[in-house]
C-alpha angles and dihedrals in degrees: 000000000000124000131183129201124186111201126211094356094154131024096317095317110160110243131303109232113213093187088057093053091047104243115195115269085228092061111116100237093166089062094055114132135168094191094139089060102034095055089075095211134122113248136180119261125191122213106207108309094323134104125312125251132189121245128185118241116210121255099186100068115130117215122261119256126210115200138163125240134187096193122106115268094201096108095037097050101023090236136092118261119271135056117317118253120259114256115223110196089185095058092121140017097254122133119264117285116255128199090235091059093042093055097041091104090058097033094120091049091053092046090055090047092053090053092051101043098080094042095052091052087068134228101240092115118035093203094053090044090052091050091051092048090053094063097033088050091053087073120215131186095278087222096159098053088042088058089050091054094044093051091042092055095040094051092041088065089060093058098034100256119145103198137028112269124246088254092055092051091050090047090056090053092047092050092052091048091052091047091049092049090052091051092053091052093043090055090053093049093045093041089231117174099192134046122180090344095308134096113270123248094252091049091055102036105019133255095283094057092042093054091046092047091053091046091049092052092048089051094046092049089050090054092053090044092055090051090061085073094209110128095197093055093042091055091044096053094038088058089057092059089051090048092056091060093043091053093051091049092050092049094047092049095053103046113143089000106144091188093067110126130219091249091057090050091051092050090051091046090051092052095046101039119358098050093068093046092048092049091047095055096041093046090053091052092048091056089052085059094228122157116291093245090061091048089051092051089052088053090053091048091055092044096051092042090051093050091048090050092051093049090049091050089051091050091050089055085071103032104043129072125250089253092055094045097042087228136059114294113254092022093143091054091046089056092048096254102141111205135185098284090052094045091053093045092050089063090065108028121058091182090066090059091053092052094047094047090055087055089232093288093155124077111263095011093115092052089049091051092050091053091049091053089053097044097045096060096257093130094048094049091048088052089055090051092051090050092050091054090046092052090052091050091055091048089054089062095062091097091064124089116256112260147098095304097051089045091053090051090051091046089053088062092049092046089058092053092047088065088071098032 
């Protein structure tokens, strides 16, 4: 069994365990390099074809260590030793899974959440309230608060509770506020004009209001978080907000960098996506007051599910149409954000490196690069990675009692894979 730990990767964060997140055994750990961060120099980074800006590359990054271990990883990873099982989303003839069906068992919880969301944002500033209503009103699957309710109810069965606690309901609202704030800021950074079929906040109200609206929602969620008066959960969720910024910095400092390794991509994906899911599921378990090993397994479930979701999203950026995506296909690649399919394809196709390093300055070069990613097996290998993470997520649920809530959590994993089936 091989395990890897990267120490002090981000602002004093204590290690990121790749064995815990279930990295592919085919991943080239021995090639791992953080050269862009360890050089400790400022370098130019292009965003799309626009102007350059300087970003600081970290000096204080300790090297990765690969070591063998014979001890059981059950407690560390929340799964039993050995390779994860293969998930077959076609195992029966049932119709595709839908979020509406998945969340049916917590439908009343989500209905209550939707009624509370706008009111807890506050009405002190009409402009900020209007900005918040714009994105809340755009809908969305409410996946993150649904996970809070599902884990809350599943773990409540272990300790004999019948309903989610007041703290768990407030946690679900806080999580959705944090997620919404991150979307507002992401749209500013990505210069996106549409979100869920509606104009983005910065498109309607301008960048200044959008940034302030996101800041306001982060601050408001932090106030409600503090009022939960649970230090463990406060530290857990506060880390997520820091992770969002860390993920954006990592992404901005590696644009068009063909030497980026899979491990770096996974760290960035954890910061940007999986961190919030992991904190959501663990926080819910903590408020059920279950044993710490169960809370940790819920963290690992959220983490592996989040990584699988991000990989699937990155695959869809190449396989879906602009109409399906709501943005041009291959938009991440066009901006220099190299994701799992590209990283895998770069291992086989030198021509792809040449195209990326020119930043697609020639007509048709982006389309050519997209076709190379598809033809070199980048999509298929990324699909395998998404399935490995998904299998680990399902293993993390083995500590929960059988029932409708555990089944819904398992179906969530399969729903994600069906998006690329």
